[in-house]
C-alpha angles and dihedrals in degrees: 000000000000118000122250088245092057091050091050091050091050092049091048091050092049091050091048092050092048091049091049092050091049091048092050090048093049090046092051096050092042101043109019108029100029093099090050091051091046092056095047106109090212096049101136091220091059098038093049089054088063091070107022099057138001120279121221121269125262110217137180126242092278095049095259111152115248097168133009140159122254126189117244134166086266093054129260115347127184122246121204124201108186117057093187089065096051096119093043100046091034123184141282110214129173088216104036103030125226139313139179118007088345087065100034092052098030094129093047091052093057095047097263104106113169089235089066103056093169091060089048092050094047092049095048100042107022100031090234108141126197117227108261119256126192144274115229117210127202091236111133107209098216092050093046091050092048091050093049092048093046094051093041114166095335114120110248143070145264127199125181127184142175104252091204095062107010091239113153107234099177136011128174130174122179131235096041134169141234106256090189090068092049093055097040110096089214095058107018100101095048092043092050092050091049097050093045091048095046110110088212088067096221094182090069116088101223090193094067105011102034111101121204140158103266096218115194094347086079088068086086086070096041093049092049092050091048096051092048089048092057102265111149106229090203095056114099125238124198114245121195123168122255101030138182130169094232142338093270086080088073112192094354118108134166110237130213117227089220097036086244130196118181149066117302135192118205090259090054090049093053093045094049096030093236111190096188092058093053093044088056096049090044089058091044094057093037137230096280093056093045090050090049093055093043086056091049089056090049100253107159094021130093111253093239096232126153087257113059114252135188120266100214121196145257091214138334089271099034093246139079106233103155126065092227090052090050091051093047093047093048091067095039105268129087110086096326119140123180139161124237087245090058092050092048087055091050090054091045092052092053091047093048096056096268097311114130113216123216110240121232133171099200125064100189147339118237133195125234091274092054096254118142112252097174137006117215106216112136095175127217121327094219150291105292100177134007121274088244093055092046091050092051093050091046092055091052092047090054087056089049088062104035106019124104111291091000113177093214096052091122090074094063118131115195111250094008131099104229122193115203151140132209128210140190108202122200113241118201090203097056144305118009123271120242119227139188129178126176151128139223147249087022094211095052111004123206095176136040121185142188123196129186124180113187122231097006116128100212125054091182095057099035113025102031096062089049090053090048092053092050094048091046090054091050089053091049094247 
């Protein structure tokens, strides 16, 4: 029989081990996983705060209220003012959790911003909560209004950003939804059923999560890769429709949108959106080089914004192993998938001398007194092409808007040099999607934009004028 002393030692050891395990667990959840828990839209601490006390306001760049808490018999309920920003601002529901900015800045909106660790500590361990402040977005009301009006009720998306800082100044995705119905206890269950059953998938932000073939807008990447690989943009290439590199391609041909026959420079090919030209230079530089430059521009990677965004893909395998796939990809088809946000960043990088900005929706977090707690300014993500290459592409994109017979003429703004490119992307599920990407003023841009309108056959006639209206609003015209 074991002695009493031995039993006591065993019990003491068991208690010590249990205490150590508990301490390690508490330490993990407090120090290591706290940020993960904080970002969880169904974290009970955050969701309960929706009803028990007011959340901070979400405001635009001018201070206009986009979301605020109002007291009701059921507790505090959020009120949203701008339907065209439904997927960006999101919702904060006691039943369905949070989304959008309401989720990404959930801690900030209950007075526990990570930049104020004392407030976080006091709230978690002393139960002393700071009054909530506000989150300021980069949204510029006049640009947002212009984007919403220009897109109207056409299914698609528009995103505009400041290429100097990466701040998102407008974002529209249609169809959208009424966040007020999702957070109202009287309508939430029906509203939730409706939005989840809608075939238009209104909960998805097409601007950052919609993935599409970019069509001819991808030629910004192909042209950049070609110039930096030694291709002379002023040398002429013969274009004859239909075209194939050799007979091993069988029944596959690259087609010209204008059934072209003639000699083209790169500027001509941008202005007239000539697929055969870009297919040829894509094959000349090779799949590995084209894939390298697609990667430089972020294709296949998430944009790294404060709101999660889709990564897209270069191809189903991440490489370009077949000549026909290289040719297809060079003019924006193949297996390419990108978001409008990614293509706005591609345009912004060209306009900013080859420097890719990091996108962000928020500008700063403020406390209840209006003092800045944290500035959101991630800085550029890197130099993706040389300033000389970016300048050469910019000049050709100006011609693609204002040159003779330019396909993107609809984006013209009187008195402003606009750089832009249209695209009509094949869609296996139906009619093509119409694209426009661009920036203005071309010599020192303050706005870059990407527009996609689903199931419209002509980016030049449909998407380019939309892009022009959004850029004009950003320029105050």
